[in-house]
C-alpha positions in Angstrom: 10.6 6.7 -2.9 7.5 4.8 -0.7 6.3 6.0 2.7 4.1 2.8 4.0 2.2 1.3 6.3 1.9 1.8 10.1 0.5 5.2 9.2 3.3 7.4 8.0 0.9 10.0 7.3 1.1 11.0 11.3 4.3 12.5 10.5 4.1 16.0 9.6 4.8 17.5 6.2 7.6 19.1 7.7 9.4 15.6 8.9 9.0 14.5 5.4 10.6 17.0 3.7 13.4 16.9 5.7 13.4 12.6 5.2 13.7 13.5 1.3 16.2 16.4 1.8 17.9 13.5 3.2 18.1 11.3 1.1 18.7 13.9 -1.7 22.0 14.5 0.2 23.1 10.9 0.2 21.1 9.9 -3.5 21.1 11.6 -6.5 17.4 11.7 -7.3 15.5 12.0 -10.6 12.6 15.4 -10.8 10.2 12.6 -12.2 10.9 10.2 -9.1 7.7 8.8 -7.8 7.6 9.6 -4.2 4.5 8.2 -2.8 2.7 8.6 1.0 0.2 5.8 2.0 -2.5 7.9 3.9 -5.8 6.7 6.4 -9.0 8.9 5.9 -9.6 9.0 9.9 -6.2 10.7 10.7 -5.0 12.8 8.5 -7.1 16.2 6.6 -7.0 18.2 3.5 -4.6 20.7 5.2 -1.7 18.1 5.4 -2.2 16.6 1.9 -1.0 20.3 0.2 1.7 20.2 3.1 2.8 16.9 1.8 2.6 17.5 -1.9 4.3 21.2 -1.2 7.0 18.7 0.5 7.9 16.6 -2.7 5.0 13.5 -2.0 3.4 13.0 -5.5 1.3 9.8 -5.0 -0.7 9.2 -2.1 -2.4 6.3 -1.4 -5.4 6.6 0.7 -6.6 3.2 2.7 -10.5 3.4 2.1 -11.2 0.0 2.7 -14.9 0.3 2.1 -17.5 3.1 2.0 -20.3 1.1 4.0 -20.0 2.2 7.5 -20.9 -1.0 9.5 -17.9 -2.9 7.8 -15.3 -0.3 8.3 -16.9 -0.7 12.0 -16.6 -4.7 11.4 -12.9 -3.7 10.4 -12.2 -1.9 13.5 -11.4 1.3 11.3 -11.1 4.6 12.9 -12.9 6.4 9.7 -16.2 6.7 8.5 -17.8 6.8 4.9 -18.1 10.4 5.2 -14.4 10.7 6.3 -13.4 8.3 2.9 -15.1 10.2 0.9 -13.4 14.0 2.2 -10.2 12.5 1.8 -10.5 11.4 -1.4 -11.9 14.6 -2.5 -9.2 16.4 -1.0 -6.4 13.7 -2.5 -7.9 14.5 -6.2 -7.4 18.7 -5.6 -3.5 17.7 -4.6 -2.3 14.8 -6.2 -2.5 14.3 -10.2 -1.8 10.7 -9.4 -3.3 8.6 -6.3 -4.7 5.7 -5.1 -7.7 3.7 -3.1 -7.1 0.2 -1.3 -10.6 -1.2 -1.1 -11.3 -4.3 0.2 -13.5 -7.6 -0.9 -14.6 -10.3 1.2 -16.1 -8.6 4.1 -18.2 -9.7 6.6 -21.7 -9.6 5.4 -21.0 -8.4 2.2 -22.1 -9.9 -1.2 -21.3 -9.2 -4.6 -23.9 -6.4 -5.1 -22.2 -4.8 -1.8 -18.8 -5.1 -3.1 -19.7 -4.0 -6.2 -21.2 -0.9 -4.6 -18.1 0.4 -3.2 -16.3 -0.2 -6.4 -18.7 1.9 -8.3 -18.7 4.8 -5.2 -14.8 4.9 -5.8 -15.0 4.8 -10.1 -17.0 8.1 -9.3 -14.0 10.3 -8.4 -12.1 8.5 -11.5 -9.0 7.7 -8.7 -6.3 6.5 -11.2 -5.1 3.6 -9.3 -6.6 0.5 -7.7 -6.1 -1.7 -5.3 -8.4 -4.5 -4.4 -7.4 -7.0 -1.6 -9.5 -9.5 -0.7 -9.6 -9.9 3.5 -7.0 -12.6 4.6 -7.0 -13.8 8.4 -3.3 -13.2 9.3 -1.8 -15.5 11.9 -1.0 -13.5 14.9 -3.6 -11.0 14.7 -7.3 -10.3 16.6 -9.2 -11.6 13.3 -7.2 -14.4 13.4 -8.2 -15.2 16.7 -11.8 -14.6 17.1 -12.6 -14.6 13.5 -15.6 -12.0 12.7 -18.7 -13.8 11.7 -20.3 -14.4 8.0 -17.9 -14.0 6.2 -18.7 -14.8 2.5 -17.5 -18.2 1.9 -14.8 -19.0 -1.3 -17.9 -19.0 -4.0 -19.0 -15.7 -3.3 -15.4 -14.1 -3.2 -14.4 -15.8 -6.8 -17.7 -14.1 -7.9 -16.6 -10.8 -6.3 -13.7 -11.1 -8.1 -14.5 -11.8 -11.3 -16.9 -8.9 -11.0 -15.1 -6.7 -10.1 -12.5 -7.1 -12.6 -15.1 -7.1 -15.7 -16.2 -3.8 -13.9 -12.7 -1.8 -14.0 -12.0 -3.2 -17.2 -14.8 -1.7 -18.6 -13.7 1.8 -17.1 -10.6 1.9 -18.8 -8.3 0.2 -16.1 -5.3 -2.4 -16.5 -5.6 -5.4 -14.3 -1.2 -5.0 -14.6 -0.3 -6.8 -10.7 -2.4 -9.2 -8.7 -4.5 -6.7 -6.8 -3.7 -3.4 -8.5 -5.4 -1.7 -11.6 -4.8 1.5 -12.9 -5.7 4.4 -15.5 -2.5 4.1 -18.4 0.6 5.4 -17.2 -0.7 5.6 -13.6 0.9 2.0 -12.5 2.7 2.1 -9.5 6.4 1.6 -9.8 7.0 0.8 -6.4 4.6 -2.4 -7.5 6.6 -3.1 -10.7 10.1 -2.9 -8.8 9.1 -5.6 -6.7 7.8 -7.7 -9.9 10.8 -6.5 -11.9 12.7 -8.1 -9.9 14.4 -4.7 -8.8 16.1 -3.6 -5.9 15.3 -2.0 -2.6 16.4 -0.5 0.3 14.4 -0.6 2.9 14.2 1.4 6.2 12.9 1.5 10.0 10.9 -0.9 12.3 10.2 -4.3 10.3 11.3 -2.7 7.0 12.7 -5.4 4.4 15.5 -4.6 1.6 16.7 -6.8 -1.4 20.1 -5.8 -2.4 22.0 -7.2 -5.5 25.9 -7.7 -4.9 28.4 -8.8 -7.1 28.0 -12.3 -6.5 24.6 -12.5 -5.1 21.1 -11.3 -4.3 20.8 -10.0 -0.1 17.9 -10.3 1.5 17.6 -7.9 5.3 15.1 -7.1 7.6 15.4 -4.4 10.4 14.2 -5.3 13.6 10.2 -5.9 13.8 9.5 -3.8 17.0 9.7 -0.3 17.3 11.5 -0.2 20.6 13.8 -3.0 19.7 14.9 -1.4 16.3 15.5 2.2 18.0 18.0 0.5 20.3 19.6 -1.7 18.1 19.9 0.9 15.7 21.5 3.4 18.0 24.2 0.9 18.3 24.3 0.5 14.6 22.6 -2.5 14.2 19.6 -2.5 12.7 18.8 -5.3 10.5 17.8 -8.3 12.6 18.3 -11.2 10.0 20.1 -11.4 6.7 19.9 -13.7 4.3 22.0 -14.5 1.0 20.2 -15.6 -1.8 22.7 -17.8 -3.9 23.3 -18.2 -7.4 21.3 -21.6 -7.7 18.0 -20.0 -6.0 18.3 -16.9 -8.3 16.2 -18.4 -11.0 13.5 -19.8 -8.3 13.5 -16.0 -6.7 12.8 -14.7 -10.1 10.3 -16.5 -11.3 8.5 -16.5 -7.9 8.3 -12.3 -8.4 7.9 -12.2 -12.4 5.3 -14.8 -13.1 
């Protein structure tokens, strides 16, 4: 089970527990199931982490992005370095497995600054890292008004080479495009995608991939929360459906597995 972003940590531990219990009523859940919750350091506190753990969450994914206050401000994040460190310390206390999301290729960032973020994160011995390069996604404020002084492609490539070498030296396996893990801590949610497994997405904008006897079915729920609630109430939560026929399956499999 993966509670993904937006910011699912805005839900209370009781609401998370209600959701997990509802799943158990419809589907047998292994006692070893991985249940991940994404959280932002600026939106939760240590008391909530304890509550999430008690509710059944056994893996936390923290959107740290950077330990540099200037970089966090440039990204529009609502937390600062001190809040990030406090959140990591709380996560390590309540969860055996937790992930730190870091971002590279930030405005005015050079290789030394990126590695400083990696080294600061390593000080907490996180079982799992996700390291992404900043991407200017279409239809976002950054795409409309790109931040100034972004590092060029050569600097970003150097950062990527250096962070991969640094994490490998620290014992992390680069097991997926942007993910690094200590032995036994690979994210099952990530691996399920790349192994072409099935998943059921619930909520606004959620995607599903379901295998039927004669085809693979892809679905997308309504993106806008208001539209999702309106259509769900009418029993029509799915906005788009795509059948992946037998002829297209080899490409779909290779796209994920490679």
